[in-house]
C-alpha positions, 0 to 999 in steps of 0.5 A, a space after each residue: 269416493 273411489 273404491 278399488 274392489 277388484 284386482 283388474 283395476 290394475 289395468 288402469 295403472 298399466 294403461 297409464 304407464 303405456 300412455 307415458 310411452 306414447 307421450 314420449 313418442 309425442 314429445 319427439 314428434 312435436 319437437 321435430 314438427 315445431 323445428 321444421 321451417 315450413 310450419 305455420 304459427 297456428 300449427 306450432 301453437 297446436 303442437 306446442 299444447 300437445 308437447 306441453 301435456 306430453 312433457 307433463 305426463 313424462 315428468 309425473 311418471 319420472 317422479 313416480 318411478 323415483 319413489 319406487 325401489 329398484 325391484 318395484 321398478 323392475 316388477 312395474 316394467 315387467 307388468 306393464 310390458 307383459 314380460 316374464 320375470 324370474 321371481 316367486 309368483 306370490 312375491 311378484 304379485 305382492 310387489 305389483 300390488 304394492 306398486 299399484 297402491 303407491 300409484 293410486 296414492 299418487 294419481 288417484 283422488 285423496 279420498 280413494 280407498 284401495 282394497 286388495 281382496 274382499 272376502 265375498 262370503 263375508 260381504 254377501 252375509 253382511 248384505 243379506 243381514 242388512 236386507 233382512 234387518 230392513 225386512 226387504 224381500 229379495 224381489 223388492 230389492 231387485 225390482 227397486 235396483 233393476 237387477 235380477 234376483 239371481 244377481 242378488 242371490 249371487 251377491 248374498 251367497 258370495 259367489 259374485 262381487 257387486 259392481 261398485 254402483 250396485 254396492 253403493 245402491 244396496 248400502 244406500 237402500 239398507 242405510 249402512 255405510 259402504 266403508 263399514 261393510 267393506 272394512 268388515 269384508 276385507 280378507 285378514 
């Protein structure tokens, strides 16, 4: 299962959208190359595979964009190409995250959970309670996971959000389901 905990995961979408532009350029280059008369069959075969992959990516992108409203497309383009857009910042962020959710639904595995924001205080309290319920000392947990005690302290106080692999390990160690602790920690 993939869980998107942090807003920085939007950069996956940005990367993918920019890759579409590269694919578009690749289609033009491949077509020009394949149409040359001095090209060998081996070279054509190599470029044909590249062309096919580039066209697939562009087709996926076009289908995705067709599912978006005009304003969503405008926000997506502004975000991907770092352009200013004349819109209320909060409204812009909400639309951007909505587009990201649609992107995740379309291009990420079906068992993907998207989380806009976690209440790190709630998450920290839940992790601390789970550790205390198991009667584990902070030192023993840190030693087991190979992390520093200050890192665990930061997670439990809500100052930092644990990386997904650490969160998985903590949940496994405490015998709790990761989905449950996340659902309880979502900002309402």
